[in-house]
Residue, then its C-alpha position, 0 to 999 in steps of 0.5 A: m500500500k505505501k508503494i502505491i501511495v509513493i508511486i501515485c504522489l511521484f505521478y502527480t509531482a511529475t505531472f505538475f512539473a511537466q505542466q509547467t515546462f514546455n519546449h519552444t523553437i526560436d528562429s534565430s538571426e544570429l545562428g541562421g537557423e532554429r533552437t529548440l529551447k525548454i521553458y519553465l515557468p513557476p506555479s504562481y506566474e499565471a495567477e500573480t499577473e503583476r509579478q516579475y521574476p528571475l531569469t536563469i539560464v541553463f546550457d545542456a538542456d538535456y540533462l542540467f535543466d531538469v536538475y536545475v528546475g527541480n532545485s529551484i522548486l525545492f528552494a523557493q517552496k522552503g523560501k530560500a530562493p525567489e520562484q525563477i523563470i528557467v529556460g535552457i538551452v538544447q545543445s545535442g550531440d556535438q553541438r555544444y562543442e560548436d557553441c562554446s568553442y574558443d581559440k587556442e591562442t586568444s582564448r576568445p570564441t570562435q565565430e561559431s560561438t560568437d553566433f551563439f554568443n550573440f544569439i543569447k544576447n539579441d535573440l533569447l534575452d530580446y525573446m525572454d523580455e518581450n514574452y514574459r515578466i522578467s526581473p533585472f536579475k539573471t543567472i547563468v550555469g554551465n558544466t565543463i566546455t559550457a561552464n566556460f562559456t558563461n564567463y564570456f558574459f561577465i566580461d562583455d561590457n554590457h554585464m547582462v547577467n548578475a550571477y554565474i554557476n561554474i560547474n567543473p569548467y574547462y577553462a580557456p588559458e586567460i579566462p580566469a585572469a579576465i574575469k579577475g580584472v573585471a571583477e576587481t572593477v565592477k561597481n554599479n552592480t552586484y555579482y555572484y560567482y560559484l566554482s566547483s571542481g574536485s579530484y574527480l577531474s583530471k590533473k590538467r583541468q584541477d590545476g586550471v580550476a586552482m589558478a582561476n581560484s587562487e585568481l578569484s579568491s584574492i579579489e577585495n570587491e564588495k559587489f564581486n561575490y565569489k564561492y569555491e567549493d571542493l567536492t573531492g569525494a563526489t563524482t563528475v555526475s554527482s557533483i552537478g546535483q551538489s554544485i546546483s544546490s550549492g550554487i543557489a543557496f549562494i546566489f540567492d543567500i539575500y532572498s533567505s531569513i536573516s542567518k546567524e552568519e549574516y547578523n553576525t557579520k553585518i548587523k550585530d554592530l549596527s546602531p538601531p537607526d542603521a540596523i532597521a535600515y539594513l532590514e528595509n534595504k535588504y526587502v527593497d533589493i529582494d523587491y527589485l532583483f527578484g520581483s518578490n513583493l515580500k513583507i519583512r519576515e517575523k523572523d527577521i524582525y525578531a533578529i534585529e528586535g535586541i539592537i533596537i531594545d537594548k541600544e540607545n536606550g530604546e530610543y528607536l522603538r516607536d520608529f520601529g513599532e511604526m514601520i511594522f505597524k505599516l506592514y502588518p497593521e492587523s498584528p500586535l507586534g507594531n503596537y507592542y514596539i511603540g508601546l515598549g519605546f513609551e515605556l522605557n521613556g517614561k511616557f505611561k499613559r501612552a504606552l498603556e494606550a498602544y498596548k491596549e490596542g495591540y491587546m485587542k487586536i490578538e486572536g486565538s490563543p488565550t496563552n498569547a492573549d494573557q502574555f500580552y495583558k501583562n504589559v497592560e497590567r505592568v504599566a497601568k500600575k505606574v500610571k497615575 
């Protein structure tokens, strides 16, 4: 019976997945012919007609596309990444080598791969922008030779892509230095660069990746975020899934709730107004980059409340509470912080009013109501 239930669940999962994914043939003026794309639209796309979504371009769609889509669904469901529109480029047989070849002397694309680059730049991206609601944030994913090819978008003057997942790349000899040269000077946008490899690669390829890691790990530019992952112990096949999962987690870290590491490295030492500004800016960035109009999560509110309460005698509690009140007018949380701000400043009548207003909003658990009412009782004793 359990086996039957599992099979039915898998069937419905696969069916739902298939309903969101379809093939599309695009006629390319750059390639002088047609190319097949795989396109995935997230479940909310049809319902949320004003929302924009980050775009991910996946090379080697024959095998990378489904792996990336599956991971993107999981991360979105767990609130660790936004929903994404994903387009995979089918590169059957030797086509990937023609698309992504480079000149061995210059490390630059051959004429065939230049045409493929222009196809993505002028045909594919234009098609996706014209036909789908795309946010400004774009990611590109490749493996081995297609991983090397992703870097031509980074060193291009237009910087069309924000994030790169390079899985076991076959780096052209001059590419790591070229990446470093650009990464040291970018300043208008933030970029994310994920690189993976392991002992399963040949010695020559390991040396190439080691050289690239040496170049990129030395960069000191807050606009260039870099992560290298040594997957020694994996295989060439298992490293693909591991890299995609790790790459998504790294690239979309800003989307997640405030982690312990984020708090300790970026927030802990901030003043109350700076902590509030950090929280507001985090969600402004999420909205702009990913098209996800999230309200500030309660978990993130609690993450910084200690700073607001404990520093500068709670002077900014009222500002904090008013911000939350605007976001969650039906919640007592904003009233609580406003009341606490008045209380700490000796304005007990106004604190009592705020606490009473918050108490009236509490529904459901009697325990929650009793806990909140203690604020009313405490301050009522101080009111003359």
